[in-house]
DSSP file (Angstrom, degrees, kcal/mol; ACC not computed):
  #  RESIDUE AA STRUCTURE BP1 BP2  ACC     N-H-->O    O-->H-N    N-H-->O    O-->H-N    TCO  KAPPA ALPHA  PHI   PSI    X-CA   Y-CA   Z-CA
    1    1 A M              0   0    0      0, 0.0     2,-0.4     0, 0.0    52,-0.0   0.000 360.0 360.0 360.0 136.0    8.7   13.5    3.4
    2    2 A E        -     0   0    0      1,-0.1     0, 0.0     5,-0.0     0, 0.0  -0.688 360.0-174.4 -85.4 129.0    7.9   12.2    6.9
    3    3 A Y        +     0   0    0     -2,-0.4    -1,-0.1     4,-0.1     2,-0.1  -0.100  37.1 123.6-116.8  34.6   10.9   10.4    8.6
    4    4 A N  S  > S-     0   0    0      1,-0.1     4,-2.0    44,-0.1     5,-0.1  -0.330  75.5 -98.9 -90.6 178.5    9.5    9.1   11.7
    5    5 A E  H  > S+     0   0    0      1,-0.2     4,-2.5     2,-0.2     5,-0.2   0.865 120.8  52.1 -65.3 -37.8    9.4    5.5   13.0
    6    6 A Q  H  > S+     0   0    0      2,-0.2     4,-2.4     1,-0.2    -1,-0.2   0.909 108.9  50.3 -65.4 -43.3    5.8    4.8   11.9
    7    7 A A  H  > S+     0   0    0      1,-0.2     4,-2.1     2,-0.2    -1,-0.2   0.900 111.2  49.5 -62.8 -38.8    6.6    6.0    8.4
    8    8 A F  H  X S+     0   0    0     -4,-2.0     4,-2.5     2,-0.2    -2,-0.2   0.924 109.4  51.3 -65.0 -44.9    9.7    3.7    8.3
    9    9 A T  H  X S+     0   0    0     -4,-2.5     4,-2.4     1,-0.2    -2,-0.2   0.908 109.9  50.3 -58.2 -42.9    7.6    0.7    9.6
   10   10 A N  H  X S+     0   0    0     -4,-2.4     4,-2.2     2,-0.2    -1,-0.2   0.915 108.5  52.3 -63.9 -41.7    5.1    1.4    6.8
   11   11 A L  H  X S+     0   0    0     -4,-2.1     4,-2.2     1,-0.2    -2,-0.2   0.941 109.8  48.8 -57.2 -49.3    7.9    1.5    4.2
   12   12 A I  H  X S+     0   0    0     -4,-2.5     4,-0.9     1,-0.2    -1,-0.2   0.892 109.0  52.5 -60.4 -41.2    9.1   -1.9    5.5
   13   13 A K  H  < S+     0   0    0     -4,-2.4     3,-0.4     1,-0.2     4,-0.3   0.903 113.5  44.3 -61.3 -41.0    5.7   -3.4    5.3
   14   14 A R  H  < S+     0   0    0     -4,-2.2    -2,-0.2     1,-0.2    -1,-0.2   0.841 123.1  35.6 -71.6 -33.1    5.3   -2.2    1.7
   15   15 A Q  H  X S+     0   0    0     -4,-2.2     4,-2.2    -5,-0.2    -1,-0.2   0.257  81.1 109.6-108.6  11.6    8.8   -3.3    0.6
   16   16 A R  H  X S+     0   0    0     -4,-0.9     4,-2.5    -3,-0.4     5,-0.2   0.913  81.3  48.0 -55.0 -48.9    9.2   -6.5    2.7
   17   17 A S  H  > S+     0   0    0     -4,-0.3     4,-2.4     1,-0.2    -1,-0.2   0.846 109.1  54.8 -66.3 -32.9    9.0   -8.8   -0.3
   18   18 A T  H  > S+     0   0    0      2,-0.2     4,-1.9     1,-0.2    -1,-0.2   0.946 110.2  45.8 -62.5 -47.0   11.6   -6.7   -2.2
   19   19 A I  H  X S+     0   0    0     -4,-2.2     4,-2.3     1,-0.2    -2,-0.2   0.924 113.8  48.2 -63.5 -43.9   14.1   -7.0    0.6
   20   20 A Y  H  X S+     0   0    0     -4,-2.5     4,-2.7     1,-0.2     5,-0.2   0.879 107.7  56.8 -66.4 -36.3   13.5  -10.8    1.0
   21   21 A T  H  X S+     0   0    0     -4,-2.4     4,-1.2    -5,-0.2    -1,-0.2   0.933 109.8  44.2 -60.7 -44.0   13.9  -11.3   -2.8
   22   22 A V  H >X S+     0   0    0     -4,-1.9     4,-0.5     1,-0.2     3,-0.5   0.935 113.6  50.6 -65.4 -45.0   17.3   -9.7   -2.7
   23   23 A C  H >X S+     0   0    0     -4,-2.3     3,-1.2     1,-0.2     4,-0.6   0.881 106.8  54.3 -60.7 -41.0   18.3  -11.6    0.4
   24   24 A Y  H 3< S+     0   0    0     -4,-2.7     3,-0.4     1,-0.3    -1,-0.2   0.790 101.1  60.2 -67.3 -26.3   17.2  -14.9   -1.2
   25   25 A M  H << S+     0   0    0     -4,-1.2    -1,-0.3    -3,-0.5    -2,-0.2   0.666 107.4  45.9 -74.8 -13.6   19.5  -14.2   -4.2
   26   26 A F  H << S+     0   0    0     -3,-1.2     2,-0.3    -4,-0.5    -1,-0.2   0.482 126.2   8.5-106.0  -5.4   22.5  -14.1   -1.9
   27   27 A S     <  -     0   0    0     -4,-0.6    -1,-0.3    -3,-0.4    58,-0.1  -0.958  41.4-158.4-165.5 151.3   21.7  -17.2    0.1
   28   28 A N        +     0   0    0     56,-0.3     2,-0.6    -2,-0.3    60,-0.3   0.237  69.8 103.8-114.2  11.9   19.4  -20.2    0.3
   29   29 A N     >  -     0   0    0     55,-0.2     4,-2.7     1,-0.1     3,-0.2  -0.847  67.0-146.3 -92.2 117.0   20.1  -20.8    4.0
   30   30 A Q  H  > S+     0   0    0     -2,-0.6     4,-2.3     1,-0.2     5,-0.2   0.856  97.3  50.1 -57.8 -39.6   17.1  -19.5    5.9
   31   31 A D  H  > S+     0   0    0      2,-0.2     4,-2.1     1,-0.2    -1,-0.2   0.923 112.9  46.7 -64.5 -42.1   19.1  -18.3    8.9
   32   32 A E  H  > S+     0   0    0     -3,-0.2     4,-2.8     2,-0.2    -2,-0.2   0.894 110.6  52.5 -65.7 -40.5   21.6  -16.4    6.6
   33   33 A V  H  X S+     0   0    0     -4,-2.7     4,-2.6     2,-0.2    -2,-0.2   0.920 110.1  49.0 -61.4 -44.0   18.6  -14.9    4.7
   34   34 A N  H  X S+     0   0    0     -4,-2.3     4,-2.2    -5,-0.2    -2,-0.2   0.889 111.1  50.0 -65.3 -38.9   17.2  -13.7    8.0
   35   35 A D  H  X S+     0   0    0     -4,-2.1     4,-2.2     2,-0.2    -2,-0.2   0.923 111.5  47.7 -62.3 -45.5   20.5  -12.3    9.0
   36   36 A L  H  X S+     0   0    0     -4,-2.8     4,-2.7     1,-0.2    -2,-0.2   0.915 110.1  53.1 -61.1 -42.5   20.8  -10.5    5.7
   37   37 A F  H  X S+     0   0    0     -4,-2.6     4,-2.4     1,-0.2    -2,-0.2   0.924 109.8  47.8 -58.8 -45.6   17.3   -9.2    6.1
   38   38 A Q  H  X S+     0   0    0     -4,-2.2     4,-2.1     1,-0.2    -1,-0.2   0.895 111.7  50.1 -63.3 -40.1   18.1   -7.8    9.5
   39   39 A E  H  X S+     0   0    0     -4,-2.2     4,-2.4     2,-0.2    -1,-0.2   0.895 110.0  50.5 -67.1 -39.3   21.3   -6.1    8.2
   40   40 A V  H  X S+     0   0    0     -4,-2.7     4,-2.9     2,-0.2     5,-0.2   0.924 108.3  52.7 -62.8 -43.2   19.3   -4.5    5.3
   41   41 A L  H  X S+     0   0    0     -4,-2.4     4,-2.5     1,-0.2    -2,-0.2   0.907 109.1  49.9 -59.7 -40.8   16.8   -3.2    7.8
   42   42 A I  H  X S+     0   0    0     -4,-2.1     4,-2.5     2,-0.2    -1,-0.2   0.945 112.3  46.7 -62.2 -46.6   19.6   -1.6    9.8
   43   43 A R  H  X S+     0   0    0     -4,-2.4     4,-1.8     1,-0.2    -2,-0.2   0.892 111.8  50.9 -64.2 -39.1   21.1    0.0    6.7
   44   44 A L  H  X S+     0   0    0     -4,-2.9     4,-0.7     2,-0.2    -1,-0.2   0.921 111.2  48.4 -64.4 -42.3   17.7    1.2    5.6
   45   45 A W  H >< S+     0   0    0     -4,-2.5     3,-0.6     1,-0.2     4,-0.5   0.892 109.8  52.7 -63.9 -39.4   17.1    2.8    9.0
   46   46 A Q  H 3< S+     0   0    0     -4,-2.5     3,-0.2     1,-0.2    -1,-0.2   0.857 118.0  37.1 -63.3 -34.4   20.5    4.4    9.0
   47   47 A G  H >X S+     0   0    0     -4,-1.8     4,-1.1    -5,-0.2     3,-0.7   0.447  89.5  99.1 -96.8  -0.1   19.8    6.0    5.6
   48   48 A W  G X< S+     0   0    0     -4,-0.7     3,-0.6    -3,-0.6    -1,-0.2   0.879  82.4  47.8 -57.9 -45.2   16.1    6.7    6.3
   49   49 A E  G 34 S+     0   0    0     -4,-0.5    -1,-0.3     1,-0.2    -2,-0.1   0.754 110.9  53.5 -71.3 -20.8   16.5   10.4    7.1
   50   50 A K  G <4 S+     0   0    0     -3,-0.7     2,-0.6    -4,-0.1    -1,-0.2   0.662  81.1 103.2 -86.6 -15.9   18.7   10.9    4.1
   51   51 A F    <<  -     0   0    0     -4,-1.1     6,-0.0    -3,-0.6    -3,-0.0  -0.556  48.1-178.2 -69.2 116.5   16.2    9.5    1.7
   52   52 A R        -     0   0    0     -2,-0.6    -1,-0.2     0, 0.0    -4,-0.0   0.480  42.6-115.2 -99.2  -4.4   14.7   12.6    0.0
   53   53 A G  S    S+     0   0    0      3,-0.1     4,-0.1     1,-0.0    -2,-0.1   0.663  75.8 131.0  79.6  14.8   12.1   10.8   -2.1
   54   54 A E  S    S+     0   0    0      2,-0.1     2,-0.3     3,-0.0    -3,-0.0   0.780  73.1  38.7 -73.2 -24.3   13.9   11.9   -5.4
   55   55 A S  S    S-     0   0    0      1,-0.1     5,-0.0     2,-0.0     2,-0.0  -0.781 109.3 -79.6-115.2 167.3   13.7    8.3   -6.6
   56   56 A D     >  -     0   0    0     -2,-0.3     4,-2.0     1,-0.1     5,-0.2  -0.353  39.7-125.0 -60.0 142.3   11.0    5.7   -6.2
   57   57 A E  H  > S+     0   0    0      1,-0.2     4,-2.8     2,-0.2     5,-0.2   0.871 111.3  55.7 -61.7 -35.1   11.1    4.1   -2.7
   58   58 A R  H  > S+     0   0    0      1,-0.2     4,-2.8     2,-0.2    -1,-0.2   0.898 106.4  50.5 -63.2 -40.2   11.3    0.7   -4.3
   59   59 A T  H  > S+     0   0    0      2,-0.2     4,-2.4     1,-0.2    -1,-0.2   0.921 111.6  48.4 -62.5 -43.2   14.4    1.7   -6.2
   60   60 A W  H  X S+     0   0    0     -4,-2.0     4,-2.6     2,-0.2    -2,-0.2   0.914 111.6  48.4 -61.6 -46.3   16.0    3.1   -3.1
   61   61 A V  H  X S+     0   0    0     -4,-2.8     4,-2.9     2,-0.2     5,-0.3   0.932 111.6  50.4 -61.9 -46.9   15.2   -0.1   -1.1
   62   62 A Y  H  X S+     0   0    0     -4,-2.8     4,-3.3     2,-0.2     5,-0.3   0.941 111.6  48.6 -54.8 -49.2   16.6   -2.3   -3.9
   63   63 A R  H  X S+     0   0    0     -4,-2.4     4,-2.5     1,-0.2     5,-0.2   0.937 114.4  43.7 -59.7 -48.9   19.8   -0.2   -4.0
   64   64 A V  H  X S+     0   0    0     -4,-2.6     4,-2.4     2,-0.2    -1,-0.2   0.927 116.3  47.9 -62.7 -44.4   20.4   -0.3   -0.3
   65   65 A A  H  X S+     0   0    0     -4,-2.9     4,-2.8    -5,-0.2     5,-0.2   0.931 114.4  45.7 -63.9 -46.3   19.5   -4.1   -0.1
   66   66 A L  H  X S+     0   0    0     -4,-3.3     4,-2.8    -5,-0.3     5,-0.3   0.936 113.7  48.6 -66.0 -44.4   21.8   -5.0   -3.0
   67   67 A N  H  X S+     0   0    0     -4,-2.5     4,-2.1    -5,-0.3    -1,-0.2   0.891 113.2  48.6 -60.2 -40.7   24.7   -2.8   -1.7
   68   68 A C  H  X S+     0   0    0     -4,-2.4     4,-2.4    -5,-0.2    -2,-0.2   0.955 114.5  43.5 -65.9 -49.7   24.3   -4.4    1.7
   69   69 A C  H  X S+     0   0    0     -4,-2.8     4,-2.5     1,-0.2    -2,-0.2   0.892 114.2  50.2 -65.0 -38.5   24.2   -8.0    0.5
   70   70 A I  H  X S+     0   0    0     -4,-2.8     4,-2.4    -5,-0.2    -1,-0.2   0.911 110.6  50.4 -64.3 -41.2   27.1   -7.4   -2.0
   71   71 A S  H  X S+     0   0    0     -4,-2.1     4,-2.1    -5,-0.3    -2,-0.2   0.921 112.1  46.7 -62.8 -44.4   29.2   -5.8    0.8
   72   72 A I  H  X S+     0   0    0     -4,-2.4     4,-2.3     2,-0.2    -2,-0.2   0.914 110.6  53.5 -64.8 -41.5   28.5   -8.8    3.1
   73   73 A E  H  X S+     0   0    0     -4,-2.5     4,-1.9     1,-0.2    -2,-0.2   0.915 109.3  48.4 -58.7 -44.4   29.3  -11.2    0.3
   74   74 A R  H  X S+     0   0    0     -4,-2.4     4,-1.9     1,-0.2    -1,-0.2   0.884 109.1  52.4 -63.6 -39.3   32.6   -9.5   -0.3
   75   75 A K  H  X S+     0   0    0     -4,-2.1     4,-1.4     1,-0.2    -1,-0.2   0.887 108.2  52.2 -63.9 -39.4   33.5   -9.6    3.4
   76   76 A K  H  <>S+     0   0    0     -4,-2.3     5,-2.1     1,-0.2     4,-0.2   0.894 109.1  49.8 -62.6 -38.3   32.8  -13.4    3.5
   77   77 A K  H ><5S+     0   0    0     -4,-1.9     3,-0.9     1,-0.2    -1,-0.2   0.865 107.7  53.0 -72.7 -33.9   35.1  -14.0    0.6
   78   78 A T  H 3<5S+     0   0    0     -4,-1.9    -1,-0.2     1,-0.3    -2,-0.2   0.800 109.5  48.7 -72.4 -24.7   37.9  -12.0    2.2
   79   79 A R  T 3<5S-     0   0    0     -4,-1.4    -1,-0.3    -5,-0.2    -2,-0.2   0.462 110.0-130.8 -87.0  -1.8   37.6  -14.1    5.3
   80   80 A K  T < 5 +     0   0    0     -3,-0.9     2,-0.3    -4,-0.2    -3,-0.2   0.800  50.8 157.1  57.7  32.0   37.6  -17.1    3.0
   81   81 A S      < -     0   0    0     -5,-2.1     2,-0.3     1,-0.0    -1,-0.2  -0.637  39.5-124.0 -84.2 146.1   34.6  -18.6    4.6
   82   82 A S        -     0   0    0     -2,-0.3     2,-0.3    -3,-0.1    -1,-0.0  -0.625  24.5-107.0 -91.6 152.2   32.6  -21.0    2.6
   83   83 A Q        -     0   0    0     -2,-0.3     2,-0.5     1,-0.1    -1,-0.1  -0.567  30.8-126.7 -76.6 134.5   28.9  -20.5    1.9
   84   84 A I        -     0   0    0     -2,-0.3     2,-0.7   -55,-0.0   -56,-0.3  -0.716  22.1-168.6 -83.1 124.4   26.6  -22.9    3.8
   85   85 A M        +     0   0    0     -2,-0.5   -56,-0.1     1,-0.1    -1,-0.0  -0.881  12.1 173.6-116.2  98.7   24.3  -24.7    1.6
   86   86 A D        -     0   0    0     -2,-0.7    -1,-0.1     2,-0.1     3,-0.1   0.574  44.7-123.9 -81.8  -8.7   21.7  -26.4    3.7
   87   87 A G        +     0   0    0      1,-0.2     2,-0.3    -3,-0.1   -58,-0.1   0.755  47.1 170.9  69.9  23.2   19.7  -27.5    0.7
   88   88 A I        -     0   0    0    -60,-0.3     2,-0.8     1,-0.1    -1,-0.2  -0.533  32.8-130.7 -68.9 127.9   16.6  -25.8    2.1
   89   89 A N        -     0   0    0     -2,-0.3     4,-0.1     1,-0.1    -1,-0.1  -0.733  21.8-173.0 -85.3 112.5   14.0  -25.9   -0.6
   90   90 A L        +     0   0    0     -2,-0.8     2,-0.3     2,-0.1    -1,-0.1   0.489  65.6  69.4 -81.5  -2.5   12.5  -22.4   -1.0
   91   91 A F  S    S-     0   0    0      1,-0.1     2,-0.1     4,-0.0    -2,-0.0  -0.779  96.0 -87.7-118.5 159.0    9.9  -23.7   -3.4
   92   92 A D    >   -     0   0    0     -2,-0.3     3,-1.8     1,-0.1     6,-0.1  -0.411  31.4-134.0 -64.0 133.0    6.8  -25.8   -3.1
   93   93 A E  T 3  S+     0   0    0      1,-0.3    -1,-0.1    -2,-0.1     5,-0.1   0.755 104.4  61.7 -62.2 -24.4    7.6  -29.5   -3.5
   94   94 A S  T 3  S+     0   0    0      4,-0.1     2,-0.3     3,-0.0    -1,-0.3   0.555  74.5 118.6 -78.5  -6.8    4.7  -29.9   -5.8
   95   95 A D    X   -     0   0    0     -3,-1.8     3,-1.6     1,-0.2     4,-0.2  -0.445  56.6-154.6 -63.1 118.8    6.3  -27.5   -8.2
   96   96 A T  T 3  S+     0   0    0     -2,-0.3     3,-0.3     1,-0.3     4,-0.2   0.750  96.0  49.9 -70.9 -21.3    6.9  -29.4  -11.5
   97   97 A N  T 3> S+     0   0    0      1,-0.2     4,-3.0     2,-0.1    -1,-0.3   0.228  76.6 115.9 -97.8  16.5    9.7  -27.1  -12.4
   98   98 A N  H <> S+     0   0    0     -3,-1.6     4,-2.6     1,-0.2     5,-0.2   0.889  75.0  48.0 -52.6 -48.7   11.3  -27.4   -8.9
   99   99 A H  H  > S+     0   0    0     -3,-0.3     4,-2.4    -4,-0.2    -1,-0.2   0.916 113.4  47.2 -62.8 -43.9   14.5  -29.0  -10.3
  100  100 A Q  H  > S+     0   0    0      2,-0.2     4,-2.7     1,-0.2    -1,-0.2   0.892 111.9  51.3 -64.3 -39.2   14.9  -26.4  -13.0
  101  101 A T  H  X S+     0   0    0     -4,-3.0     4,-2.6     2,-0.2    -2,-0.2   0.936 111.5  46.4 -62.5 -45.7   14.3  -23.7  -10.5
  102  102 A E  H  X S+     0   0    0     -4,-2.6     4,-2.4    -5,-0.2    -2,-0.2   0.881 112.3  51.6 -62.3 -40.0   16.9  -25.1   -8.1
  103  103 A L  H  X S+     0   0    0     -4,-2.4     4,-2.1    -5,-0.2    -2,-0.2   0.928 110.9  47.5 -63.8 -45.0   19.4  -25.5  -11.0
  104  104 A L  H  X S+     0   0    0     -4,-2.7     4,-2.6     1,-0.2    -2,-0.2   0.927 111.8  50.3 -61.0 -44.8   18.9  -21.9  -12.1
  105  105 A H  H  X S+     0   0    0     -4,-2.6     4,-2.2     1,-0.2    -2,-0.2   0.905 110.2  49.6 -60.9 -43.1   19.3  -20.6   -8.5
  106  106 A S  H  X S+     0   0    0     -4,-2.4     4,-0.7     2,-0.2    -1,-0.2   0.889 112.1  48.2 -66.3 -38.5   22.5  -22.6   -8.1
  107  107 A R  H >< S+     0   0    0     -4,-2.1     3,-0.8     1,-0.2     4,-0.5   0.915 111.6  49.7 -67.2 -42.3   23.9  -21.2  -11.4
  108  108 A I  H >< S+     0   0    0     -4,-2.6     3,-1.7     1,-0.2    -2,-0.2   0.898 104.0  59.4 -64.1 -39.6   22.9  -17.7  -10.4
  109  109 A M  H 3< S+     0   0    0     -4,-2.2    -1,-0.2     1,-0.3    -2,-0.2   0.721  98.4  60.6 -63.1 -21.3   24.6  -18.1   -7.0
  110  110 A K  T << S+     0   0    0     -3,-0.8    -1,-0.3    -4,-0.7    -2,-0.2   0.653  87.2  96.5 -80.0 -15.2   27.9  -18.8   -8.9
  111  111 A L  S <  S-     0   0    0     -3,-1.7    -3,-0.0    -4,-0.5    38,-0.0  -0.290  90.3 -92.5 -71.5 159.0   27.8  -15.4  -10.5
  112  112 A Q     >  -     0   0    0      1,-0.1     4,-2.6     4,-0.0     3,-0.3  -0.401  43.6-107.2 -64.5 149.5   29.8  -12.4   -9.1
  113  113 A P  H  > S+     0   0    0      0, 0.0     4,-2.2     0, 0.0     5,-0.1   0.853 118.5  51.3 -50.3 -43.9   27.6  -10.3   -6.7
  114  114 A F  H  > S+     0   0    0      2,-0.2     4,-1.8     1,-0.2     5,-0.1   0.918 112.9  44.9 -62.1 -44.4   27.2   -7.4   -9.2
  115  115 A D  H  > S+     0   0    0     -3,-0.3     4,-2.4     2,-0.2    -1,-0.2   0.887 111.1  54.4 -67.4 -38.3   26.1   -9.8  -12.0
  116  116 A R  H  X S+     0   0    0     -4,-2.6     4,-2.7     1,-0.2    -2,-0.2   0.887 106.6  52.2 -60.2 -40.4   23.8  -11.6   -9.6
  117  117 A A  H  X S+     0   0    0     -4,-2.2     4,-2.3    -5,-0.2    -1,-0.2   0.915 109.2  49.1 -64.2 -41.8   22.2   -8.3   -8.6
  118  118 A I  H  X S+     0   0    0     -4,-1.8     4,-2.5     2,-0.2    -2,-0.2   0.931 111.7  48.7 -64.2 -44.2   21.6   -7.5  -12.3
  119  119 A V  H  X S+     0   0    0     -4,-2.4     4,-3.1     2,-0.2     5,-0.2   0.926 109.6  53.1 -60.1 -45.5   20.0  -10.9  -12.9
  120  120 A L  H  X S+     0   0    0     -4,-2.7     4,-1.2     1,-0.2    -2,-0.2   0.945 111.2  45.4 -54.4 -49.8   17.8  -10.5   -9.8
  121  121 A L  H  <>S+     0   0    0     -4,-2.3     5,-1.8     1,-0.2    -1,-0.2   0.882 112.7  51.0 -63.8 -39.2   16.5   -7.1  -11.1
  122  122 A W  H ><5S+     0   0    0     -4,-2.5     3,-1.8     1,-0.2    -1,-0.2   0.906 107.7  52.7 -64.5 -41.4   15.9   -8.5  -14.6
  123  123 A L  H 3<5S+     0   0    0     -4,-3.1    -1,-0.2     1,-0.3    -2,-0.2   0.759 101.7  60.4 -63.2 -24.9   14.0  -11.5  -13.1
  124  124 A E  T 3<5S-     0   0    0     -4,-1.2    -1,-0.3    -5,-0.2    -2,-0.2   0.301 118.1-115.6 -84.9   9.6   11.8   -8.9  -11.3
  125  125 A D  T < 5 +     0   0    0     -3,-1.8     2,-0.2     1,-0.2    -3,-0.2   0.777  59.5 158.0  62.6  30.1   10.9   -7.5  -14.8
  126  126 A L      < -     0   0    0     -5,-1.8    -1,-0.2     1,-0.1    -2,-0.0  -0.575  44.5-107.3 -80.4 150.6   12.5   -4.2  -14.2
  127  127 A S     >  -     0   0    0     -2,-0.2     4,-2.8     1,-0.1     5,-0.2  -0.270  26.1-111.1 -69.2 160.7   13.4   -2.1  -17.2
  128  128 A Y  H  > S+     0   0    0      1,-0.2     4,-2.9     2,-0.2     5,-0.2   0.882 121.3  53.8 -59.3 -38.3   17.0   -1.7  -18.2
  129  129 A D  H  > S+     0   0    0      2,-0.2     4,-2.2     1,-0.2    -1,-0.2   0.930 110.5  45.4 -61.5 -45.3   16.7    2.0  -17.2
  130  130 A D  H  > S+     0   0    0      2,-0.2     4,-2.1     1,-0.2    -2,-0.2   0.912 113.5  49.7 -66.4 -42.8   15.4    1.0  -13.7
  131  131 A I  H  X S+     0   0    0     -4,-2.8     4,-2.6     1,-0.2     5,-0.3   0.954 111.6  48.9 -59.1 -50.1   18.1   -1.6  -13.4
  132  132 A G  H  X>S+     0   0    0     -4,-2.9     4,-1.9     1,-0.2     5,-1.5   0.890 109.5  52.0 -57.7 -40.9   20.8    0.9  -14.4
  133  133 A A  H  <5S+     0   0    0     -4,-2.2    -1,-0.2     2,-0.2    -2,-0.2   0.864 112.4  46.3 -65.1 -35.7   19.5    3.4  -11.9
  134  134 A I  H  <5S+     0   0    0     -4,-2.1    -2,-0.2     1,-0.2    -1,-0.2   0.936 122.3  32.6 -72.6 -45.5   19.6    0.9   -9.1
  135  135 A V  H  <5S-     0   0    0     -4,-2.6    -2,-0.2    -5,-0.2    -1,-0.2   0.554 110.8-113.9 -94.0  -8.0   23.1   -0.5   -9.8
  136  136 A G  T  <5S+     0   0    0     -4,-1.9     2,-0.3    -5,-0.3    -3,-0.2   0.800  75.4 107.6  86.7  30.0   24.6    2.7  -11.1
  137  137 A I  S   <S-     0   0    0     -5,-1.5    -1,-0.3    -6,-0.2    -2,-0.1  -0.848  72.6 -87.5-130.5 169.7   25.3    1.9  -14.8
  138  138 A S     >  -     0   0    0     -2,-0.3     4,-1.7     1,-0.1     5,-0.1  -0.340  33.6-116.5 -76.9 161.9   23.7    2.9  -18.0
  139  139 A A  H  > S+     0   0    0      1,-0.2     4,-1.9     2,-0.2     5,-0.1   0.880 117.7  54.0 -62.9 -39.1   20.8    1.0  -19.6
  140  140 A K  H  > S+     0   0    0      1,-0.2     4,-2.1     2,-0.2    -1,-0.2   0.904 106.5  50.9 -63.9 -41.9   23.0    0.1  -22.5
  141  141 A N  H  > S+     0   0    0      1,-0.2     4,-2.5     2,-0.2    -1,-0.2   0.831 105.6  57.6 -64.4 -32.7   25.6   -1.4  -20.2
  142  142 A V  H  X S+     0   0    0     -4,-1.7     4,-2.4     2,-0.2    -1,-0.2   0.934 106.3  48.6 -61.4 -46.3   22.8   -3.4  -18.5
  143  143 A G  H  X S+     0   0    0     -4,-1.9     4,-1.9     2,-0.2    -2,-0.2   0.902 112.1  48.4 -61.6 -42.5   22.0   -4.9  -21.8
  144  144 A V  H  X S+     0   0    0     -4,-2.1     4,-2.0     1,-0.2    -1,-0.2   0.922 112.0  48.9 -62.3 -44.6   25.6   -5.8  -22.5
  145  145 A R  H  X S+     0   0    0     -4,-2.5     4,-2.8     1,-0.2    -2,-0.2   0.887 108.9  53.0 -63.7 -39.1   26.1   -7.3  -19.1
  146  146 A L  H  X S+     0   0    0     -4,-2.4     4,-2.6     2,-0.2    -1,-0.2   0.886 107.5  51.8 -66.0 -38.5   22.9   -9.4  -19.4
  147  147 A V  H  X S+     0   0    0     -4,-1.9     4,-1.9     2,-0.2    -1,-0.2   0.942 113.5  44.4 -61.5 -46.3   24.2  -10.8  -22.8
  148  148 A R  H  X S+     0   0    0     -4,-2.0     4,-2.3     2,-0.2    -2,-0.2   0.884 112.8  51.4 -64.3 -40.6   27.5  -11.8  -21.1
  149  149 A I  H  X S+     0   0    0     -4,-2.8     4,-2.9     2,-0.2     5,-0.2   0.925 108.1  52.1 -64.3 -43.4   25.7  -13.2  -18.0
  150  150 A R  H  X S+     0   0    0     -4,-2.6     4,-1.8     1,-0.2    -1,-0.2   0.914 110.4  48.5 -61.1 -41.4   23.4  -15.4  -20.2
  151  151 A E  H  X S+     0   0    0     -4,-1.9     4,-1.5     1,-0.2    -1,-0.2   0.894 111.4  50.0 -63.4 -39.3   26.5  -16.7  -22.0
  152  152 A Q  H  X S+     0   0    0     -4,-2.3     4,-1.1     1,-0.2    -2,-0.2   0.907 110.2  50.3 -66.8 -40.0   28.2  -17.4  -18.7
  153  153 A L  H  < S+     0   0    0     -4,-2.9    -1,-0.2     1,-0.2    -2,-0.2   0.829 106.7  55.0 -66.4 -32.0   25.1  -19.2  -17.4
  154  154 A K  H  < S+     0   0    0     -4,-1.8    -1,-0.2     1,-0.2    -2,-0.2   0.862 108.8  49.0 -65.8 -36.4   24.9  -21.4  -20.5
  155  155 A K  H  <        0   0    0     -4,-1.5    -1,-0.2     1,-0.2    -2,-0.2   0.731 360.0 360.0 -77.1 -23.5   28.4  -22.5  -19.9
  156  156 A S     <        0   0    0     -4,-1.1    -1,-0.2    -5,-0.1    -2,-0.2   0.487 360.0 360.0 -86.1 360.0   28.0  -23.4  -16.2
């Protein structure tokens, strides 16, 4: 596997939407999303030479992005800083389901970071096996967690 700067740039071009998807699940503030994106890029670059291609590149990018965003989320909570909610609408105003989408996003944002990551991957239509590989749990455990998360979302 080639580990030069051009190969890394090509990886980022291919996986840009994956990275942004993860970042948007951890904030709806555009500046914060951009900061998260930059931090994920730094972490990907730091781990680039260690990526051996044993897993799919998308799986690797998801794992790095999720771990990065979860780590930053935990640091924010230990500093007891509050999350800035600018009310920036990430969706087209003409979207008839806009209110429902915003409601779902706000409910997902209330979940713990690990559960939020599982929901994000599930919403991306990944299999339980793929989700488990990315977050480091068994496929069966993914199913159990999703049932619990759905119940939690219904209550909120």
